[in-house]
Biotite code that builds the C-alpha atoms (Angstrom):
import biotite.structure as struc

atoms = struc.array([
    struc.Atom([-3.684, -16.153, -1.910], chain_id="A", res_id=1, res_name="MET", atom_name="CA", element="C"),
    struc.Atom([-7.104, -14.999, -0.157], chain_id="A", res_id=2, res_name="THR", atom_name="CA", element="C"),
    struc.Atom([-5.637, -14.978, 3.253], chain_id="A", res_id=3, res_name="ILE", atom_name="CA", element="C"),
    struc.Atom([-2.371, -13.187, 2.418], chain_id="A", res_id=4, res_name="LEU", atom_name="CA", element="C"),
    struc.Atom([-3.914, -9.998, 1.382], chain_id="A", res_id=5, res_name="ARG", atom_name="CA", element="C"),
    struc.Atom([-5.948, -9.323, 4.543], chain_id="A", res_id=6, res_name="PRO", atom_name="CA", element="C"),
    struc.Atom([-3.026, -10.117, 6.725], chain_id="A", res_id=7, res_name="LEU", atom_name="CA", element="C"),
    struc.Atom([-0.567, -7.915, 4.864], chain_id="A", res_id=8, res_name="VAL", atom_name="CA", element="C"),
    struc.Atom([-3.437, -5.168, 5.026], chain_id="A", res_id=9, res_name="GLY", atom_name="CA", element="C"),
    struc.Atom([-3.818, -5.526, 8.817], chain_id="A", res_id=10, res_name="ALA", atom_name="CA", element="C"),
    struc.Atom([-0.037, -5.453, 9.338], chain_id="A", res_id=11, res_name="ALA", atom_name="CA", element="C"),
    struc.Atom([0.354, -2.355, 7.449], chain_id="A", res_id=12, res_name="LEU", atom_name="CA", element="C"),
    struc.Atom([-2.855, -0.854, 9.081], chain_id="A", res_id=13, res_name="LEU", atom_name="CA", element="C"),
    struc.Atom([-1.686, -1.299, 12.517], chain_id="A", res_id=14, res_name="PHE", atom_name="CA", element="C"),
    struc.Atom([2.073, -1.897, 12.392], chain_id="A", res_id=15, res_name="PHE", atom_name="CA", element="C"),
    struc.Atom([3.464, -0.027, 9.347], chain_id="A", res_id=16, res_name="GLY", atom_name="CA", element="C"),
    struc.Atom([5.662, 2.558, 11.207], chain_id="A", res_id=17, res_name="ARG", atom_name="CA", element="C"),
    struc.Atom([6.790, 0.318, 13.925], chain_id="A", res_id=18, res_name="LYS", atom_name="CA", element="C"),
    struc.Atom([8.035, -2.442, 11.807], chain_id="A", res_id=19, res_name="VAL", atom_name="CA", element="C"),
    struc.Atom([9.151, -0.398, 8.729], chain_id="A", res_id=20, res_name="PHE", atom_name="CA", element="C"),
    struc.Atom([10.710, -3.189, 6.883], chain_id="A", res_id=21, res_name="TRP", atom_name="CA", element="C"),
    struc.Atom([7.279, -4.985, 7.057], chain_id="A", res_id=22, res_name="LEU", atom_name="CA", element="C"),
    struc.Atom([5.647, -1.705, 5.728], chain_id="A", res_id=23, res_name="PHE", atom_name="CA", element="C"),
    struc.Atom([8.282, -1.679, 2.898], chain_id="A", res_id=24, res_name="VAL", atom_name="CA", element="C"),
    struc.Atom([7.658, -5.355, 2.142], chain_id="A", res_id=25, res_name="ALA", atom_name="CA", element="C"),
    struc.Atom([3.995, -5.214, 2.302], chain_id="A", res_id=26, res_name="GLY", atom_name="CA", element="C"),
    struc.Atom([3.795, -2.095, -0.004], chain_id="A", res_id=27, res_name="ALA", atom_name="CA", element="C"),
    struc.Atom([6.130, -3.890, -2.621], chain_id="A", res_id=28, res_name="GLY", atom_name="CA", element="C"),
    struc.Atom([3.906, -6.712, -2.230], chain_id="A", res_id=29, res_name="PHE", atom_name="CA", element="C"),
    struc.Atom([0.722, -5.003, -2.856], chain_id="A", res_id=30, res_name="ILE", atom_name="CA", element="C"),
    struc.Atom([2.066, -2.774, -5.493], chain_id="A", res_id=31, res_name="ALA", atom_name="CA", element="C"),
    struc.Atom([3.777, -5.588, -7.398], chain_id="A", res_id=32, res_name="GLY", atom_name="CA", element="C"),
    struc.Atom([0.382, -7.705, -7.270], chain_id="A", res_id=33, res_name="MET", atom_name="CA", element="C"),
    struc.Atom([-1.740, -4.647, -8.262], chain_id="A", res_id=34, res_name="SER", atom_name="CA", element="C"),
    struc.Atom([0.620, -3.830, -11.117], chain_id="A", res_id=35, res_name="LEU", atom_name="CA", element="C"),
    struc.Atom([0.676, -7.455, -12.279], chain_id="A", res_id=36, res_name="ALA", atom_name="CA", element="C"),
    struc.Atom([-3.129, -8.073, -12.046], chain_id="A", res_id=37, res_name="SER", atom_name="CA", element="C"),
    struc.Atom([-3.504, -4.867, -14.114], chain_id="A", res_id=38, res_name="ARG", atom_name="CA", element="C"),
    struc.Atom([-1.096, -5.268, -16.654], chain_id="A", res_id=39, res_name="THR", atom_name="CA", element="C"),
    struc.Atom([-1.121, -9.121, -17.313], chain_id="A", res_id=40, res_name="LEU", atom_name="CA", element="C"),
    struc.Atom([-4.760, -9.505, -18.200], chain_id="A", res_id=41, res_name="ASP", atom_name="CA", element="C"),
    struc.Atom([-5.545, -13.311, -18.797], chain_id="A", res_id=42, res_name="GLY", atom_name="CA", element="C"),
    struc.Atom([-2.546, -14.547, -16.871], chain_id="A", res_id=43, res_name="ARG", atom_name="CA", element="C"),
    struc.Atom([-2.972, -17.221, -13.933], chain_id="A", res_id=44, res_name="PRO", atom_name="CA", element="C"),
    struc.Atom([-3.358, -15.849, -10.492], chain_id="A", res_id=45, res_name="ASP", atom_name="CA", element="C"),
    struc.Atom([-0.116, -17.505, -9.256], chain_id="A", res_id=46, res_name="TRP", atom_name="CA", element="C"),
    struc.Atom([1.801, -15.438, -11.624], chain_id="A", res_id=47, res_name="LEU", atom_name="CA", element="C"),
    struc.Atom([0.414, -12.226, -10.178], chain_id="A", res_id=48, res_name="THR", atom_name="CA", element="C"),
    struc.Atom([1.245, -13.867, -6.520], chain_id="A", res_id=49, res_name="LEU", atom_name="CA", element="C"),
    struc.Atom([4.686, -14.713, -7.493], chain_id="A", res_id=50, res_name="ILE", atom_name="CA", element="C"),
    struc.Atom([5.408, -11.147, -8.884], chain_id="A", res_id=51, res_name="ILE", atom_name="CA", element="C"),
    struc.Atom([3.917, -9.632, -5.630], chain_id="A", res_id=52, res_name="GLY", atom_name="CA", element="C"),
    struc.Atom([5.878, -11.896, -3.404], chain_id="A", res_id=53, res_name="LEU", atom_name="CA", element="C"),
    struc.Atom([8.983, -11.276, -5.361], chain_id="A", res_id=54, res_name="GLY", atom_name="CA", element="C"),
    struc.Atom([8.713, -7.447, -5.362], chain_id="A", res_id=55, res_name="VAL", atom_name="CA", element="C"),
    struc.Atom([7.810, -7.578, -1.500], chain_id="A", res_id=56, res_name="GLY", atom_name="CA", element="C"),
    struc.Atom([11.067, -9.749, -1.029], chain_id="A", res_id=57, res_name="LEU", atom_name="CA", element="C"),
    struc.Atom([13.293, -7.490, -2.768], chain_id="A", res_id=58, res_name="VAL", atom_name="CA", element="C"),
    struc.Atom([11.735, -4.641, -0.959], chain_id="A", res_id=59, res_name="ALA", atom_name="CA", element="C"),
    struc.Atom([12.388, -6.100, 2.338], chain_id="A", res_id=60, res_name="ALA", atom_name="CA", element="C"),
    struc.Atom([15.725, -6.989, 1.619], chain_id="A", res_id=61, res_name="LEU", atom_name="CA", element="C"),
    struc.Atom([16.420, -3.491, 0.630], chain_id="A", res_id=62, res_name="ILE", atom_name="CA", element="C"),
    struc.Atom([14.728, -2.299, 3.704], chain_id="A", res_id=63, res_name="ALA", atom_name="CA", element="C"),
    struc.Atom([17.013, -4.098, 5.938], chain_id="A", res_id=64, res_name="VAL", atom_name="CA", element="C"),
    struc.Atom([20.130, -3.046, 4.317], chain_id="A", res_id=65, res_name="PHE", atom_name="CA", element="C"),
    struc.Atom([19.410, 0.427, 3.010], chain_id="A", res_id=66, res_name="LEU", atom_name="CA", element="C"),
    struc.Atom([17.014, 1.966, 5.183], chain_id="A", res_id=67, res_name="LYS", atom_name="CA", element="C"),
    struc.Atom([16.564, 5.506, 3.963], chain_id="A", res_id=68, res_name="ARG", atom_name="CA", element="C"),
    struc.Atom([16.350, 4.225, 0.441], chain_id="A", res_id=69, res_name="PHE", atom_name="CA", element="C"),
    struc.Atom([13.953, 1.740, 1.438], chain_id="A", res_id=70, res_name="ALA", atom_name="CA", element="C"),
    struc.Atom([11.639, 4.314, 3.181], chain_id="A", res_id=71, res_name="ILE", atom_name="CA", element="C"),
    struc.Atom([11.616, 6.287, -0.147], chain_id="A", res_id=72, res_name="GLY", atom_name="CA", element="C"),
    struc.Atom([10.794, 3.246, -2.058], chain_id="A", res_id=73, res_name="MET", atom_name="CA", element="C"),
    struc.Atom([8.287, 2.238, 0.274], chain_id="A", res_id=74, res_name="ALA", atom_name="CA", element="C"),
    struc.Atom([6.744, 5.794, -0.187], chain_id="A", res_id=75, res_name="GLY", atom_name="CA", element="C"),
    struc.Atom([6.833, 5.345, -4.148], chain_id="A", res_id=76, res_name="PHE", atom_name="CA", element="C"),
    struc.Atom([5.117, 1.906, -3.883], chain_id="A", res_id=77, res_name="PHE", atom_name="CA", element="C"),
    struc.Atom([2.310, 3.083, -1.657], chain_id="A", res_id=78, res_name="VAL", atom_name="CA", element="C"),
    struc.Atom([1.888, 6.440, -3.565], chain_id="A", res_id=79, res_name="GLY", atom_name="CA", element="C"),
    struc.Atom([1.803, 4.452, -6.701], chain_id="A", res_id=80, res_name="GLY", atom_name="CA", element="C"),
    struc.Atom([-0.709, 1.908, -5.204], chain_id="A", res_id=81, res_name="TYR", atom_name="CA", element="C"),
    struc.Atom([-3.102, 4.600, -4.184], chain_id="A", res_id=82, res_name="LEU", atom_name="CA", element="C"),
    struc.Atom([-2.880, 6.271, -7.289], chain_id="A", res_id=83, res_name="ALA", atom_name="CA", element="C"),
    struc.Atom([-4.139, 2.850, -9.063], chain_id="A", res_id=84, res_name="LEU", atom_name="CA", element="C"),
    struc.Atom([-6.877, 2.651, -6.497], chain_id="A", res_id=85, res_name="GLN", atom_name="CA", element="C"),
    struc.Atom([-8.199, 6.118, -7.515], chain_id="A", res_id=86, res_name="ILE", atom_name="CA", element="C"),
    struc.Atom([-8.271, 5.435, -11.468], chain_id="A", res_id=87, res_name="LEU", atom_name="CA", element="C"),
    struc.Atom([-11.349, 3.665, -11.567], chain_id="A", res_id=88, res_name="PRO", atom_name="CA", element="C"),
    struc.Atom([-13.440, 6.756, -10.151], chain_id="A", res_id=89, res_name="PHE", atom_name="CA", element="C"),
    struc.Atom([-12.188, 8.675, -13.329], chain_id="A", res_id=90, res_name="PHE", atom_name="CA", element="C"),
    struc.Atom([-12.565, 5.743, -15.641], chain_id="A", res_id=91, res_name="ASN", atom_name="CA", element="C"),
    struc.Atom([-8.999, 5.940, -16.551], chain_id="A", res_id=92, res_name="LEU", atom_name="CA", element="C"),
    struc.Atom([-7.710, 2.453, -16.353], chain_id="A", res_id=93, res_name="GLU", atom_name="CA", element="C"),
    struc.Atom([-5.543, 0.705, -18.838], chain_id="A", res_id=94, res_name="GLY", atom_name="CA", element="C"),
    struc.Atom([-2.362, 0.940, -20.553], chain_id="A", res_id=95, res_name="GLY", atom_name="CA", element="C"),
    struc.Atom([-0.110, 3.912, -20.463], chain_id="A", res_id=96, res_name="LEU", atom_name="CA", element="C"),
    struc.Atom([-2.512, 5.816, -18.138], chain_id="A", res_id=97, res_name="THR", atom_name="CA", element="C"),
    struc.Atom([-1.758, 3.016, -15.350], chain_id="A", res_id=98, res_name="THR", atom_name="CA", element="C"),
    struc.Atom([1.883, 3.459, -15.371], chain_id="A", res_id=99, res_name="TRP", atom_name="CA", element="C"),
    struc.Atom([1.778, 7.183, -15.730], chain_id="A", res_id=100, res_name="VAL", atom_name="CA", element="C"),
    struc.Atom([-0.679, 7.324, -12.695], chain_id="A", res_id=101, res_name="ALA", atom_name="CA", element="C"),
    struc.Atom([1.480, 4.874, -10.727], chain_id="A", res_id=102, res_name="PHE", atom_name="CA", element="C"),
    struc.Atom([4.633, 6.895, -11.321], chain_id="A", res_id=103, res_name="ILE", atom_name="CA", element="C"),
    struc.Atom([3.008, 10.370, -10.353], chain_id="A", res_id=104, res_name="ILE", atom_name="CA", element="C"),
    struc.Atom([1.554, 8.822, -7.341], chain_id="A", res_id=105, res_name="GLY", atom_name="CA", element="C"),
    struc.Atom([4.780, 7.201, -6.385], chain_id="A", res_id=106, res_name="GLY", atom_name="CA", element="C"),
    struc.Atom([6.488, 10.546, -6.648], chain_id="A", res_id=107, res_name="ILE", atom_name="CA", element="C"),
    struc.Atom([4.032, 12.179, -4.338], chain_id="A", res_id=108, res_name="ILE", atom_name="CA", element="C"),
    struc.Atom([4.733, 9.155, -2.029], chain_id="A", res_id=109, res_name="GLY", atom_name="CA", element="C"),
    struc.Atom([8.386, 9.692, -1.925], chain_id="A", res_id=110, res_name="VAL", atom_name="CA", element="C"),
    struc.Atom([7.955, 13.586, -1.306], chain_id="A", res_id=111, res_name="ILE", atom_name="CA", element="C"),
    struc.Atom([5.643, 12.999, 1.636], chain_id="A", res_id=112, res_name="LEU", atom_name="CA", element="C"),
    struc.Atom([7.772, 10.384, 3.069], chain_id="A", res_id=113, res_name="VAL", atom_name="CA", element="C"),
    struc.Atom([10.800, 12.767, 2.708], chain_id="A", res_id=114, res_name="ALA", atom_name="CA", element="C"),
    struc.Atom([9.140, 15.711, 4.118], chain_id="A", res_id=115, res_name="ALA", atom_name="CA", element="C"),
    struc.Atom([7.631, 14.140, 7.332], chain_id="A", res_id=116, res_name="ILE", atom_name="CA", element="C"),
    struc.Atom([9.015, 10.623, 8.028], chain_id="A", res_id=117, res_name="LEU", atom_name="CA", element="C"),
    struc.Atom([7.268, 9.146, 11.143], chain_id="A", res_id=118, res_name="ASP", atom_name="CA", element="C"),
    struc.Atom([4.014, 10.763, 10.193], chain_id="A", res_id=119, res_name="TRP", atom_name="CA", element="C"),
    struc.Atom([4.245, 9.752, 6.352], chain_id="A", res_id=120, res_name="ALA", atom_name="CA", element="C"),
    struc.Atom([4.730, 6.310, 7.464], chain_id="A", res_id=121, res_name="LEU", atom_name="CA", element="C"),
    struc.Atom([1.729, 6.328, 9.804], chain_id="A", res_id=122, res_name="ILE", atom_name="CA", element="C"),
    struc.Atom([-0.286, 7.798, 6.954], chain_id="A", res_id=123, res_name="ILE", atom_name="CA", element="C"),
    struc.Atom([0.803, 5.852, 3.967], chain_id="A", res_id=124, res_name="LEU", atom_name="CA", element="C"),
    struc.Atom([0.951, 2.483, 6.086], chain_id="A", res_id=125, res_name="SER", atom_name="CA", element="C"),
    struc.Atom([-2.741, 3.081, 7.557], chain_id="A", res_id=126, res_name="SER", atom_name="CA", element="C"),
    struc.Atom([-4.110, 4.292, 4.284], chain_id="A", res_id=127, res_name="LEU", atom_name="CA", element="C"),
    struc.Atom([-2.550, 1.240, 2.360], chain_id="A", res_id=128, res_name="ALA", atom_name="CA", element="C"),
    struc.Atom([-3.581, -1.196, 4.856], chain_id="A", res_id=129, res_name="GLY", atom_name="CA", element="C"),
    struc.Atom([-7.202, 0.015, 4.826], chain_id="A", res_id=130, res_name="ALA", atom_name="CA", element="C"),
    struc.Atom([-7.466, -0.015, 1.016], chain_id="A", res_id=131, res_name="SER", atom_name="CA", element="C"),
    struc.Atom([-5.973, -3.584, 1.047], chain_id="A", res_id=132, res_name="VAL", atom_name="CA", element="C"),
    struc.Atom([-8.426, -4.703, 3.627], chain_id="A", res_id=133, res_name="LEU", atom_name="CA", element="C"),
    struc.Atom([-11.421, -3.148, 2.062], chain_id="A", res_id=134, res_name="ILE", atom_name="CA", element="C"),
    struc.Atom([-10.247, -4.608, -1.363], chain_id="A", res_id=135, res_name="GLY", atom_name="CA", element="C"),
    struc.Atom([-10.313, -8.002, 0.014], chain_id="A", res_id=136, res_name="THR", atom_name="CA", element="C"),
    struc.Atom([-14.104, -8.101, 0.397], chain_id="A", res_id=137, res_name="PHE", atom_name="CA", element="C"),
    struc.Atom([-16.194, -8.614, -2.751], chain_id="A", res_id=138, res_name="GLU", atom_name="CA", element="C"),
    struc.Atom([-19.089, -6.807, -1.118], chain_id="A", res_id=139, res_name="PHE", atom_name="CA", element="C"),
    struc.Atom([-17.594, -3.432, -1.336], chain_id="A", res_id=140, res_name="PHE", atom_name="CA", element="C"),
    struc.Atom([-16.964, -3.785, -5.124], chain_id="A", res_id=141, res_name="GLU", atom_name="CA", element="C"),
    struc.Atom([-20.765, -3.244, -5.533], chain_id="A", res_id=142, res_name="ASN", atom_name="CA", element="C"),
    struc.Atom([-20.942, -0.716, -2.875], chain_id="A", res_id=143, res_name="GLN", atom_name="CA", element="C"),
    struc.Atom([-18.001, 1.758, -3.785], chain_id="A", res_id=144, res_name="PRO", atom_name="CA", element="C"),
    struc.Atom([-19.498, 4.403, -1.703], chain_id="A", res_id=145, res_name="GLY", atom_name="CA", element="C"),
    struc.Atom([-19.572, 2.174, 1.256], chain_id="A", res_id=146, res_name="LEU", atom_name="CA", element="C"),
    struc.Atom([-16.291, 0.864, 0.625], chain_id="A", res_id=147, res_name="GLY", atom_name="CA", element="C"),
    struc.Atom([-14.860, 4.599, 0.821], chain_id="A", res_id=148, res_name="LEU", atom_name="CA", element="C"),
    struc.Atom([-16.406, 5.081, 4.069], chain_id="A", res_id=149, res_name="VAL", atom_name="CA", element="C"),
    struc.Atom([-15.156, 1.843, 5.358], chain_id="A", res_id=150, res_name="ALA", atom_name="CA", element="C"),
    struc.Atom([-11.589, 2.915, 4.133], chain_id="A", res_id=151, res_name="THR", atom_name="CA", element="C"),
    struc.Atom([-11.832, 6.021, 6.004], chain_id="A", res_id=152, res_name="ILE", atom_name="CA", element="C"),
    struc.Atom([-12.793, 4.600, 9.240], chain_id="A", res_id=153, res_name="ILE", atom_name="CA", element="C"),
    struc.Atom([-10.303, 1.904, 9.196], chain_id="A", res_id=154, res_name="LEU", atom_name="CA", element="C"),
    struc.Atom([-7.656, 4.634, 8.067], chain_id="A", res_id=155, res_name="PHE", atom_name="CA", element="C"),
    struc.Atom([-8.735, 6.589, 11.205], chain_id="A", res_id=156, res_name="ALA", atom_name="CA", element="C"),
    struc.Atom([-8.419, 3.643, 13.378], chain_id="A", res_id=157, res_name="ILE", atom_name="CA", element="C"),
    struc.Atom([-4.743, 2.780, 12.051], chain_id="A", res_id=158, res_name="GLY", atom_name="CA", element="C"),
    struc.Atom([-3.668, 6.242, 12.218], chain_id="A", res_id=159, res_name="VAL", atom_name="CA", element="C"),
    struc.Atom([-5.042, 6.451, 15.871], chain_id="A", res_id=160, res_name="SER", atom_name="CA", element="C"),
    struc.Atom([-3.444, 3.087, 16.895], chain_id="A", res_id=161, res_name="VAL", atom_name="CA", element="C"),
    struc.Atom([0.062, 4.202, 15.287], chain_id="A", res_id=162, res_name="GLN", atom_name="CA", element="C"),
    struc.Atom([0.003, 7.440, 16.521], chain_id="A", res_id=163, res_name="ALA", atom_name="CA", element="C"),
    struc.Atom([-0.470, 6.382, 20.138], chain_id="A", res_id=164, res_name="LYS", atom_name="CA", element="C"),
    struc.Atom([2.350, 4.195, 19.600], chain_id="A", res_id=165, res_name="GLY", atom_name="CA", element="C"),
    struc.Atom([4.538, 6.889, 18.400], chain_id="A", res_id=166, res_name="LEU", atom_name="CA", element="C"),
    struc.Atom([3.402, 9.014, 21.514], chain_id="A", res_id=167, res_name="ARG", atom_name="CA", element="C"),
    struc.Atom([4.595, 6.275, 23.743], chain_id="A", res_id=168, res_name="LYS", atom_name="CA", element="C"),
    struc.Atom([7.883, 5.965, 22.169], chain_id="A", res_id=169, res_name="GLU", atom_name="CA", element="C"),
    struc.Atom([8.566, 9.625, 22.139], chain_id="A", res_id=170, res_name="LYS", atom_name="CA", element="C"),
    struc.Atom([7.102, 10.418, 25.578], chain_id="A", res_id=171, res_name="GLY", atom_name="CA", element="C"),
])
């Protein structure tokens, strides 16, 4: 499980828009694991992994067969995941607050994806990838300010790499 998160994070960071089914699957995996770990306290890690893989697999299948729906679903998962990442800064974790934040973040993610598809995929996948990558290092748990700076730097790198790819495709 330790190697899977950084691999998914790096794939989202650099290839989220290009291989959108991977973005959808990765977003589903990360959101599923995040929700499971926050709501199933005391359960074994393998259960969290299975839930994450299950959500990711279902999301990937939907992405292949129902592209527009899947893109909206990815926006929902990433928006919800990012909302969960913000909760600790306001000491609002736990119970109903977790679910409400996830749903509100998800709705914002869907709206963003619907409004500006290519750039929304670039922004959301880069942000999710950066957040997942930084979240894999225990060092940043004790240094939240440094973790935020590192996330912003990785986000900027991911946006830059994906935007360059978008320009090549369109130009």
